[in-house]
LUMGUPA-329232 format. One record per atom (N, C-alpha, C, O): residue number from 1; residue in one letter; atom name; y, z, x. Coordinates in Angstrom, 1 decimal, padded with zeros to 4 digits. Example, Ala and Ser with C-alpha at 12.3 -4.5 7.8 and 13.67 -1.06 7.14 Angstrom:
2
(zadren 1,'A','N',(-005.7,007.8,013.2))
(zadren 1,'A','CA',(-004.5,007.8,012.3))
(zadren 1,'A','C',(-003.3,007.8,013.2))
(zadren 1,'A','O',(-003.3,008.5,014.2))
(zadren 2,'S','N',(-002.2,007.1,012.8))
(zadren 2,'S','CA',(-001.1,007.1,013.7))
(zadren 2,'S','C',(000.0,007.9,012.9))
(zadren 2,'S','O',(001.1,008.0,013.4))
# end
This chain:
82
(zadren 1,'M','N',(-029.3,078.4,017.2))
(zadren 1,'M','CA',(-027.8,078.3,017.1))
(zadren 1,'M','C',(-027.4,077.0,017.6))
(zadren 1,'M','O',(-027.8,076.5,018.7))
(zadren 2,'S','N',(-026.6,076.3,016.8))
(zadren 2,'S','CA',(-026.1,075.0,017.2))
(zadren 2,'S','C',(-025.1,075.1,018.3))
(zadren 2,'S','O',(-024.5,076.1,018.6))
(zadren 3,'T','N',(-024.9,073.9,019.0))
(zadren 3,'T','CA',(-024.0,073.9,020.2))
(zadren 3,'T','C',(-022.6,074.2,019.7))
(zadren 3,'T','O',(-021.8,074.9,020.4))
(zadren 4,'E','N',(-022.2,073.7,018.5))
(zadren 4,'E','CA',(-020.9,074.0,018.0))
(zadren 4,'E','C',(-020.7,075.5,017.7))
(zadren 4,'E','O',(-019.6,076.0,018.0))
(zadren 5,'S','N',(-021.7,076.1,017.2))
(zadren 5,'S','CA',(-021.6,077.6,017.0))
(zadren 5,'S','C',(-021.4,078.3,018.3))
(zadren 5,'S','O',(-020.7,079.3,018.4))
(zadren 6,'K','N',(-022.2,077.9,019.3))
(zadren 6,'K','CA',(-022.1,078.5,020.6))
(zadren 6,'K','C',(-020.7,078.3,021.2))
(zadren 6,'K','O',(-020.1,079.3,021.8))
(zadren 7,'I','N',(-020.1,077.1,021.0))
(zadren 7,'I','CA',(-018.8,076.9,021.6))
(zadren 7,'I','C',(-017.7,077.7,020.8))
(zadren 7,'I','O',(-016.8,078.3,021.5))
(zadren 8,'T','N',(-017.9,077.9,019.5))
(zadren 8,'T','CA',(-017.0,078.7,018.8))
(zadren 8,'T','C',(-017.1,080.2,019.2))
(zadren 8,'T','O',(-016.0,080.8,019.4))
(zadren 9,'K','N',(-018.3,080.7,019.4))
(zadren 9,'K','CA',(-018.4,082.1,019.8))
(zadren 9,'K','C',(-017.9,082.2,021.3))
(zadren 9,'K','O',(-017.3,083.3,021.6))
(zadren 10,'L','N',(-018.1,081.3,022.1))
(zadren 10,'L','CA',(-017.6,081.3,023.5))
(zadren 10,'L','C',(-016.1,081.4,023.5))
(zadren 10,'L','O',(-015.5,082.2,024.2))
(zadren 11,'L','N',(-015.4,080.6,022.7))
(zadren 11,'L','CA',(-014.0,080.6,022.6))
(zadren 11,'L','C',(-013.5,082.0,022.2))
(zadren 11,'L','O',(-012.5,082.5,022.7))
(zadren 12,'A','N',(-014.1,082.5,021.1))
(zadren 12,'A','CA',(-013.7,083.9,020.7))
(zadren 12,'A','C',(-013.9,084.9,021.8))
(zadren 12,'A','O',(-013.1,085.8,022.0))
(zadren 13,'G','N',(-015.0,084.8,022.5))
(zadren 13,'G','CA',(-015.3,085.7,023.7))
(zadren 13,'G','C',(-014.3,085.6,024.8))
(zadren 13,'G','O',(-013.9,086.6,025.4))
(zadren 14,'I','N',(-013.9,084.4,025.1))
(zadren 14,'I','CA',(-012.9,084.2,026.1))
(zadren 14,'I','C',(-011.6,084.8,025.7))
(zadren 14,'I','O',(-010.9,085.5,026.5))
(zadren 15,'C','N',(-011.2,084.7,024.4))
(zadren 15,'C','CA',(-010.0,085.3,023.9))
(zadren 15,'C','C',(-010.0,086.8,024.0))
(zadren 15,'C','O',(-009.0,087.4,024.3))
(zadren 16,'L','N',(-011.2,087.4,023.7))
(zadren 16,'L','CA',(-011.3,088.8,023.6))
(zadren 16,'L','C',(-011.6,089.5,025.0))
(zadren 16,'L','O',(-011.5,090.7,025.1))
(zadren 17,'N','N',(-012.0,088.7,025.9))
(zadren 17,'N','CA',(-012.5,089.2,027.2))
(zadren 17,'N','C',(-011.8,088.6,028.4))
(zadren 17,'N','O',(-012.4,087.9,029.2))
(zadren 18,'Y','N',(-010.5,088.6,028.5))
(zadren 18,'Y','CA',(-009.7,088.0,029.5))
(zadren 18,'Y','C',(-010.2,088.4,030.9))
(zadren 18,'Y','O',(-010.4,089.6,031.2))
(zadren 19,'G','N',(-010.4,087.5,031.8))
(zadren 19,'G','CA',(-010.8,087.7,033.1))
(zadren 19,'G','C',(-012.3,088.0,033.3))
(zadren 19,'G','O',(-012.7,088.3,034.5))
(zadren 20,'T','N',(-013.1,087.9,032.3))
(zadren 20,'T','CA',(-014.5,088.2,032.4))
(zadren 20,'T','C',(-015.2,086.8,032.6))
(zadren 20,'T','O',(-014.8,085.8,032.0))
(zadren 21,'S','N',(-016.3,086.8,033.4))
(zadren 21,'S','CA',(-017.0,085.6,033.6))
(zadren 21,'S','C',(-017.7,085.1,032.3))
(zadren 21,'S','O',(-018.0,085.9,031.4))
(zadren 22,'L','N',(-017.8,083.8,032.2))
(zadren 22,'L','CA',(-018.4,083.2,031.0))
(zadren 22,'L','C',(-019.9,083.7,030.9))
(zadren 22,'L','O',(-020.4,083.8,029.8))
(zadren 23,'Q','N',(-020.6,083.9,032.0))
(zadren 23,'Q','CA',(-022.0,084.4,031.9))
(zadren 23,'Q','C',(-022.0,085.7,031.3))
(zadren 23,'Q','O',(-022.9,086.0,030.5))
(zadren 24,'T','N',(-021.1,086.6,031.6))
(zadren 24,'T','CA',(-021.0,087.9,031.0))
(zadren 24,'T','C',(-020.7,087.8,029.5))
(zadren 24,'T','O',(-021.3,088.5,028.7))
(zadren 25,'I','N',(-019.8,087.0,029.1))
(zadren 25,'I','CA',(-019.4,086.8,027.7))
(zadren 25,'I','C',(-020.6,086.3,026.9))
(zadren 25,'I','O',(-020.8,086.8,025.8))
(zadren 26,'V','N',(-021.3,085.3,027.4))
(zadren 26,'V','CA',(-022.4,084.8,026.6))
(zadren 26,'V','C',(-023.5,085.9,026.4))
(zadren 26,'V','O',(-024.1,086.0,025.4))
(zadren 27,'R','N',(-023.7,086.7,027.4))
(zadren 27,'R','CA',(-024.7,087.8,027.3))
(zadren 27,'R','C',(-024.2,088.8,026.2))
(zadren 27,'R','O',(-024.9,089.2,025.4))
(zadren 28,'Q','N',(-022.9,089.2,026.3))
(zadren 28,'Q','CA',(-022.3,090.2,025.4))
(zadren 28,'Q','C',(-022.3,089.6,023.9))
(zadren 28,'Q','O',(-022.5,090.4,023.0))
(zadren 29,'F','N',(-022.2,088.3,023.7))
(zadren 29,'F','CA',(-022.1,087.8,022.4))
(zadren 29,'F','C',(-023.4,087.2,021.9))
(zadren 29,'F','O',(-023.5,086.7,020.8))
(zadren 30,'G','N',(-024.5,087.4,022.7))
(zadren 30,'G','CA',(-025.8,087.0,022.3))
(zadren 30,'G','C',(-026.0,085.5,022.2))
(zadren 30,'G','O',(-026.8,085.0,021.4))
(zadren 31,'I','N',(-025.3,084.8,023.0))
(zadren 31,'I','CA',(-025.4,083.3,023.1))
(zadren 31,'I','C',(-026.4,082.9,024.2))
(zadren 31,'I','O',(-026.2,083.3,025.3))
(zadren 32,'K','N',(-027.4,082.2,023.7))
(zadren 32,'K','CA',(-028.5,081.8,024.7))
(zadren 32,'K','C',(-028.0,080.5,025.3))
(zadren 32,'K','O',(-028.0,079.5,024.5))
(zadren 33,'A','N',(-027.7,080.5,026.6))
(zadren 33,'A','CA',(-027.2,079.2,027.2))
(zadren 33,'A','C',(-027.5,079.3,028.7))
(zadren 33,'A','O',(-027.3,080.3,029.3))
(zadren 34,'S','N',(-028.0,078.2,029.2))
(zadren 34,'S','CA',(-028.3,078.0,030.6))
(zadren 34,'S','C',(-026.9,077.7,031.3))
(zadren 34,'S','O',(-025.9,077.4,030.6))
(zadren 35,'T','N',(-026.9,077.8,032.6))
(zadren 35,'T','CA',(-025.6,077.5,033.3))
(zadren 35,'T','C',(-025.2,076.1,033.1))
(zadren 35,'T','O',(-024.0,075.9,032.8))
(zadren 36,'P','N',(-026.1,075.1,033.2))
(zadren 36,'P','CA',(-025.6,073.7,032.9))
(zadren 36,'P','C',(-025.1,073.6,031.4))
(zadren 36,'P','O',(-024.1,072.9,031.2))
(zadren 37,'E','N',(-025.7,074.3,030.5))
(zadren 37,'E','CA',(-025.2,074.2,029.1))
(zadren 37,'E','C',(-023.9,074.9,029.0))
(zadren 37,'E','O',(-023.0,074.4,028.3))
(zadren 38,'L','N',(-023.7,076.0,029.7))
(zadren 38,'L','CA',(-022.4,076.7,029.7))
(zadren 38,'L','C',(-021.3,075.8,030.3))
(zadren 38,'L','O',(-020.2,075.8,029.8))
(zadren 39,'E','N',(-021.6,075.1,031.3))
(zadren 39,'E','CA',(-020.7,074.2,031.9))
(zadren 39,'E','C',(-020.3,073.1,031.0))
(zadren 39,'E','O',(-019.1,072.7,030.9))
(zadren 40,'Q','N',(-021.2,072.6,030.2))
(zadren 40,'Q','CA',(-020.9,071.6,029.2))
(zadren 40,'Q','C',(-020.0,072.1,028.1))
(zadren 40,'Q','O',(-019.1,071.5,027.6))
(zadren 41,'M','N',(-020.3,073.4,027.7))
(zadren 41,'M','CA',(-019.5,074.0,026.6))
(zadren 41,'M','C',(-018.1,074.2,027.1))
(zadren 41,'M','O',(-017.1,074.0,026.3))
(zadren 42,'I','N',(-017.9,074.7,028.3))
(zadren 42,'I','CA',(-016.5,075.0,028.8))
(zadren 42,'I','C',(-015.8,073.7,029.0))
(zadren 42,'I','O',(-014.6,073.6,028.8))
(zadren 43,'D','N',(-016.5,072.6,029.4))
(zadren 43,'D','CA',(-015.9,071.3,029.6))
(zadren 43,'D','C',(-015.4,070.8,028.2))
(zadren 43,'D','O',(-014.3,070.2,028.1))
(zadren 44,'E','N',(-016.2,071.0,027.2))
(zadren 44,'E','CA',(-015.8,070.6,025.8))
(zadren 44,'E','C',(-014.6,071.4,025.4))
(zadren 44,'E','O',(-013.6,070.8,024.8))
(zadren 45,'L','N',(-014.5,072.7,025.6))
(zadren 45,'L','CA',(-013.3,073.5,025.3))
(zadren 45,'L','C',(-012.1,073.0,026.1))
(zadren 45,'L','O',(-011.0,073.0,025.5))
(zadren 46,'H','N',(-012.3,072.6,027.3))
(zadren 46,'H','CA',(-011.2,072.1,028.1))
(zadren 46,'H','C',(-010.7,070.8,027.5))
(zadren 46,'H','O',(-009.5,070.5,027.4))
(zadren 47,'D','N',(-011.7,069.9,027.1))
(zadren 47,'D','CA',(-011.3,068.6,026.6))
(zadren 47,'D','C',(-010.5,068.8,025.2))
(zadren 47,'D','O',(-009.7,067.9,024.9))
(zadren 48,'R','N',(-010.8,069.8,024.5))
(zadren 48,'R','CA',(-010.1,070.1,023.2))
(zadren 48,'R','C',(-008.8,070.8,023.5))
(zadren 48,'R','O',(-008.0,071.0,022.5))
(zadren 49,'G','N',(-008.5,071.2,024.7))
(zadren 49,'G','CA',(-007.2,071.8,025.0))
(zadren 49,'G','C',(-007.2,073.3,024.8))
(zadren 49,'G','O',(-006.1,073.9,024.8))
(zadren 50,'Y','N',(-008.4,073.9,024.7))
(zadren 50,'Y','CA',(-008.4,075.4,024.4))
(zadren 50,'Y','C',(-008.5,076.2,025.6))
(zadren 50,'Y','O',(-008.1,077.4,025.6))
(zadren 51,'V','N',(-008.9,075.7,026.8))
(zadren 51,'V','CA',(-008.9,076.4,028.0))
(zadren 51,'V','C',(-008.4,075.6,029.2))
(zadren 51,'V','O',(-008.3,074.4,029.1))
(zadren 52,'H','N',(-008.0,076.3,030.2))
(zadren 52,'H','CA',(-007.5,075.6,031.4))
(zadren 52,'H','C',(-007.9,076.4,032.6))
(zadren 52,'H','O',(-008.5,077.5,032.5))
(zadren 53,'S','N',(-007.6,076.0,033.8))
(zadren 53,'S','CA',(-007.9,076.7,035.1))
(zadren 53,'S','C',(-009.4,077.2,035.2))
(zadren 53,'S','O',(-009.6,078.3,035.4))
(zadren 54,'I','N',(-010.3,076.2,035.0))
(zadren 54,'I','CA',(-011.7,076.5,035.1))
(zadren 54,'I','C',(-012.0,076.7,036.6))
(zadren 54,'I','O',(-011.7,075.9,037.4))
(zadren 55,'E','N',(-012.6,077.9,036.9))
(zadren 55,'E','CA',(-013.0,078.2,038.2))
(zadren 55,'E','C',(-014.5,078.6,038.3))
(zadren 55,'E','O',(-015.0,079.4,037.6))
(zadren 56,'K','N',(-015.2,077.8,039.2))
(zadren 56,'K','CA',(-016.6,078.1,039.4))
(zadren 56,'K','C',(-016.8,078.7,040.7))
(zadren 56,'K','O',(-016.4,078.1,041.7))
(zadren 57,'S','N',(-017.3,079.9,040.8))
(zadren 57,'S','CA',(-017.5,080.6,042.0))
(zadren 57,'S','C',(-018.9,081.3,042.0))
(zadren 57,'S','O',(-019.6,081.3,041.0))
(zadren 58,'P','N',(-019.3,081.9,043.2))
(zadren 58,'P','CA',(-020.6,082.6,043.2))
(zadren 58,'P','C',(-020.6,083.8,042.2))
(zadren 58,'P','O',(-021.6,084.2,041.8))
(zadren 59,'K','N',(-019.4,084.3,041.8))
(zadren 59,'K','CA',(-019.3,085.4,040.9))
(zadren 59,'K','C',(-019.5,084.9,039.4))
(zadren 59,'K','O',(-019.6,085.7,038.5))
(zadren 60,'G','N',(-019.4,083.6,039.2))
(zadren 60,'G','CA',(-019.5,083.1,037.8))
(zadren 60,'G','C',(-018.5,082.0,037.5))
(zadren 60,'G','O',(-017.8,081.5,038.4))
(zadren 61,'I','N',(-018.5,081.6,036.3))
(zadren 61,'I','CA',(-017.5,080.6,035.8))
(zadren 61,'I','C',(-016.4,081.4,035.0))
(zadren 61,'I','O',(-016.7,082.2,034.2))
(zadren 62,'F','N',(-015.2,081.1,035.3))
(zadren 62,'F','CA',(-014.0,081.7,034.7))
(zadren 62,'F','C',(-013.1,080.6,034.1))
(zadren 62,'F','O',(-013.0,079.5,034.7))
(zadren 63,'A','N',(-012.4,081.0,033.1))
(zadren 63,'A','CA',(-011.5,080.0,032.5))
(zadren 63,'A','C',(-010.4,080.9,031.8))
(zadren 63,'A','O',(-010.6,082.0,031.3))
(zadren 64,'Q','N',(-009.2,080.3,031.7))
(zadren 64,'Q','CA',(-008.1,080.9,031.0))
(zadren 64,'Q','C',(-007.9,080.2,029.7))
(zadren 64,'Q','O',(-008.0,079.0,029.6))
(zadren 65,'I','N',(-007.6,081.0,028.7))
(zadren 65,'I','CA',(-007.4,080.4,027.3))
(zadren 65,'I','C',(-005.9,079.9,027.2))
(zadren 65,'I','O',(-005.0,080.5,027.8))
(zadren 66,'T','N',(-005.8,078.7,026.6))
(zadren 66,'T','CA',(-004.4,078.2,026.4))
(zadren 66,'T','C',(-003.8,078.8,025.1))
(zadren 66,'T','O',(-004.5,079.5,024.3))
(zadren 67,'S','N',(-002.6,078.5,024.8))
(zadren 67,'S','CA',(-002.0,079.0,023.6))
(zadren 67,'S','C',(-002.7,078.4,022.4))
(zadren 67,'S','O',(-002.9,079.0,021.3))
(zadren 68,'L','N',(-003.0,077.1,022.5))
(zadren 68,'L','CA',(-003.8,076.4,021.4))
(zadren 68,'L','C',(-005.1,077.1,021.2))
(zadren 68,'L','O',(-005.6,077.3,020.1))
(zadren 69,'G','N',(-005.8,077.4,022.3))
(zadren 69,'G','CA',(-007.1,078.1,022.2))
(zadren 69,'G','C',(-007.0,079.5,021.6))
(zadren 69,'G','O',(-007.8,079.9,020.8))
(zadren 70,'N','N',(-005.9,080.2,022.0))
(zadren 70,'N','CA',(-005.7,081.5,021.4))
(zadren 70,'N','C',(-005.5,081.4,019.9))
(zadren 70,'N','O',(-006.0,082.3,019.2))
(zadren 71,'E','N',(-004.7,080.5,019.5))
(zadren 71,'E','CA',(-004.5,080.3,018.0))
(zadren 71,'E','C',(-005.8,080.0,017.3))
(zadren 71,'E','O',(-006.0,080.5,016.2))
(zadren 72,'K','N',(-006.6,079.1,017.9))
(zadren 72,'K','CA',(-007.8,078.7,017.3))
(zadren 72,'K','C',(-008.8,079.9,017.2))
(zadren 72,'K','O',(-009.4,080.1,016.2))
(zadren 73,'A','N',(-008.9,080.6,018.3))
(zadren 73,'A','CA',(-009.7,081.8,018.3))
(zadren 73,'A','C',(-009.2,082.9,017.3))
(zadren 73,'A','O',(-010.0,083.5,016.6))
(zadren 74,'K','N',(-007.9,083.0,017.2))
(zadren 74,'K','CA',(-007.4,084.0,016.2))
(zadren 74,'K','C',(-007.7,083.6,014.8))
(zadren 74,'K','O',(-008.1,084.4,014.0))
(zadren 75,'D','N',(-007.6,082.3,014.5))
(zadren 75,'D','CA',(-008.0,081.8,013.2))
(zadren 75,'D','C',(-009.5,082.0,012.9))
(zadren 75,'D','O',(-009.8,082.4,011.8))
(zadren 76,'L','N',(-010.3,081.8,013.9))
(zadren 76,'L','CA',(-011.8,082.0,013.7))
(zadren 76,'L','C',(-012.1,083.4,013.5))
(zadren 76,'L','O',(-012.9,083.8,012.6))
(zadren 77,'L','N',(-011.4,084.3,014.2))
(zadren 77,'L','CA',(-011.7,085.7,014.1))
(zadren 77,'L','C',(-011.2,086.3,012.8))
(zadren 77,'L','O',(-011.9,087.1,012.1))
(zadren 78,'E','N',(-010.1,085.8,012.3))
(zadren 78,'E','CA',(-009.5,086.2,011.0))
(zadren 78,'E','C',(-010.5,085.7,009.9))
(zadren 78,'E','O',(-010.7,086.4,008.9))
(zadren 79,'Y','N',(-011.0,084.5,010.0))
(zadren 79,'Y','CA',(-011.9,083.9,009.0))
(zadren 79,'Y','C',(-013.2,084.8,009.0))
(zadren 79,'Y','O',(-013.8,085.0,007.9))
(zadren 80,'A','N',(-013.7,085.1,010.2))
(zadren 80,'A','CA',(-014.9,085.9,010.3))
(zadren 80,'A','C',(-014.8,087.3,009.7))
(zadren 80,'A','O',(-015.8,087.9,009.2))
(zadren 81,'T','N',(-013.6,087.9,009.7))
(zadren 81,'T','CA',(-013.5,089.2,009.2))
(zadren 81,'T','C',(-013.0,089.3,007.7))
(zadren 81,'T','O',(-012.8,090.3,007.2))
(zadren 82,'A','N',(-012.7,088.1,007.2))
(zadren 82,'A','CA',(-012.2,088.0,005.8))
(zadren 82,'A','C',(-013.3,088.2,004.8))
(zadren 82,'A','O',(-013.1,088.2,003.6))
# end
């Protein structure tokens, strides 16, 4: 799976799983990613303006989706179900 595909799935996962750690989301969505790779993906989503308030703790990495990220995820999910 390409990095871009992983980022897209991660964004959809964040949209659908508010308050869930990114490690849990990648497991649920079948995304194979190490913690450093996950950090790179969330940084990319932040740079694109799709997430904010990134929090790294012993419980995992957490991020909140922005309105722009929510719209992008909604478009992706609608496209996937069409």
